[in-house]
C-alpha positions in Angstrom: 26.7 -12.1 6.6 27.3 -15.8 6.5 30.1 -16.9 8.8 31.6 -19.3 6.3 32.4 -16.4 4.0 34.1 -14.5 6.8 36.1 -17.6 7.7 37.3 -18.3 4.2 38.3 -14.6 3.6 40.2 -14.5 6.9 41.9 -17.8 6.2 43.2 -16.7 2.7 44.1 -13.2 3.6 45.6 -13.6 7.0 47.5 -16.8 6.2 49.7 -15.0 3.8 50.5 -12.1 6.2 49.9 -9.6 3.4 48.1 -6.8 5.2 45.9 -6.6 8.3 42.3 -7.2 7.3 39.6 -5.1 9.0 36.0 -5.9 9.5 35.1 -3.3 6.9 37.3 -5.1 4.3 35.6 -8.4 5.1 32.1 -6.9 4.7 33.1 -5.4 1.4 34.5 -8.6 0.1 31.4 -10.6 1.3 29.1 -8.2 -0.5 31.2 -8.4 -3.6 30.9 -12.2 -3.5 27.1 -12.0 -3.0 26.8 -9.7 -6.0 29.0 -11.8 -8.3 27.4 -15.1 -7.5 24.4 -14.7 -9.9 26.7 -13.4 -12.6 29.1 -16.3 -12.3 26.3 -18.8 -12.3 24.8 -17.2 -15.4 28.2 -17.3 -17.2 28.7 -20.9 -16.3 25.3 -21.8 -17.7 25.8 -19.9 -20.9 29.3 -21.3 -21.5 28.3 -25.0 -21.0 28.1 -27.2 -24.0 25.2 -29.2 -22.5 22.7 -26.3 -22.7 24.0 -24.7 -25.9 20.8 -23.6 -27.5 19.1 -20.2 -28.0 16.3 -20.7 -25.5 18.8 -20.7 -22.6 20.1 -17.2 -23.4 17.0 -15.2 -22.8 15.9 -17.2 -19.8 19.4 -16.9 -18.2 19.5 -13.2 -18.8 16.0 -12.7 -17.4 17.0 -14.6 -14.2 20.2 -12.6 -13.9 18.3 -9.3 -14.3 15.7 -10.4 -11.7 18.5 -11.4 -9.3 20.3 -8.2 -9.7 17.2 -6.1 -9.3 16.3 -8.0 -6.1 19.8 -7.3 -4.8 19.7 -3.6 -5.7 16.4 -3.1 -4.0 17.4 -4.7 -0.7 
């Protein structure tokens, strides 16, 4: 797990004194961020006006599918 993710999560959650954050919580949130990164990148690409043509849709969905399959296997 990258240390920068852990540092960011600890900073935002502990600075507000909301609830104590355990290492399990941090691991779950880091994994959640790792899963959502390809999805958010794909959505950004599909919503941009710069690449607004049909050829982007299938290639973006294929890349997203490949990234999700790679993550599920590992």
